[in-house]
C-alpha positions in Angstrom: 101.5 133.8 130.0 99.5 136.0 132.2 95.9 136.3 131.6 94.4 139.7 130.6 92.1 141.5 132.8 89.9 142.2 129.7 87.8 139.9 127.5 88.4 140.1 123.8 84.9 141.8 123.6 86.0 144.5 126.0 89.0 145.1 124.2 87.2 145.5 121.0 84.8 147.8 122.3 87.6 149.9 123.6 89.0 150.1 120.1 85.7 150.9 118.6 85.2 153.8 120.9 88.6 154.8 120.1 87.8 154.7 116.3 84.6 156.8 117.0 86.4 159.4 118.4 87.2 159.1 121.9 90.9 160.1 122.8 93.2 157.1 123.8 94.2 159.1 127.0 90.6 159.2 128.0 89.9 155.5 127.1 93.1 154.6 129.2 92.2 156.6 132.2 88.5 155.3 132.4 89.6 151.7 132.0 92.7 151.8 134.1 95.3 150.6 131.4 98.4 152.2 130.1 98.4 153.8 126.6 101.2 151.2 125.5 98.8 148.5 126.7 96.1 150.0 124.7 98.0 150.5 121.5 99.3 146.8 121.9 95.7 145.7 121.9 94.9 147.7 119.1 97.7 146.3 117.1 96.5 143.0 117.9 92.8 143.0 117.6 92.5 146.1 115.4 89.9 145.5 112.7 88.6 142.3 114.3 85.0 141.4 115.3 84.5 139.4 118.6 84.1 136.1 116.8 87.4 136.6 115.0 89.2 137.2 118.3 87.7 134.1 119.7 88.7 132.2 116.8 92.4 133.7 117.1 92.6 132.6 120.6 91.4 129.0 119.8 94.1 129.0 117.0 96.8 130.2 119.2 96.0 127.6 122.0 95.9 124.7 119.4 99.2 126.2 117.9 100.8 126.0 121.2 99.4 122.5 121.8 100.8 121.2 118.5 104.3 122.9 119.1 104.5 120.9 122.6 103.9 117.5 120.9 106.4 118.3 118.0 109.0 119.1 120.7 108.1 115.8 122.5 108.2 114.1 119.5 111.6 115.5 118.6 113.1 114.7 122.1 111.8 111.0 121.8 113.4 110.7 118.3 116.7 112.1 119.6 116.8 109.4 122.5 116.1 106.7 120.3 118.9 107.6 117.9 121.2 108.1 120.9 120.2 104.3 122.0 120.7 103.1 118.6 124.2 104.5 118.2 125.4 103.2 121.4 127.3 99.7 121.4 126.7 97.4 124.2 
């Protein structure tokens, strides 16, 4: 997955500026991003603090690691079942 140009702190500060009354078009022009990207960030990080966003990132990383471990375990289990059913 591509890393964002903006940190969580920058994204949340942009959202707070928008909530304070700055238009989305002005924010996007000033920061160099599209309005679609801004609204995607707002949907993901809206209502969060910086510490909440950092916790979210660590939880997403942990979730990805656990999913990989589960996939490896399921693959090993399937391989062992195949070996057990074969007749030599």
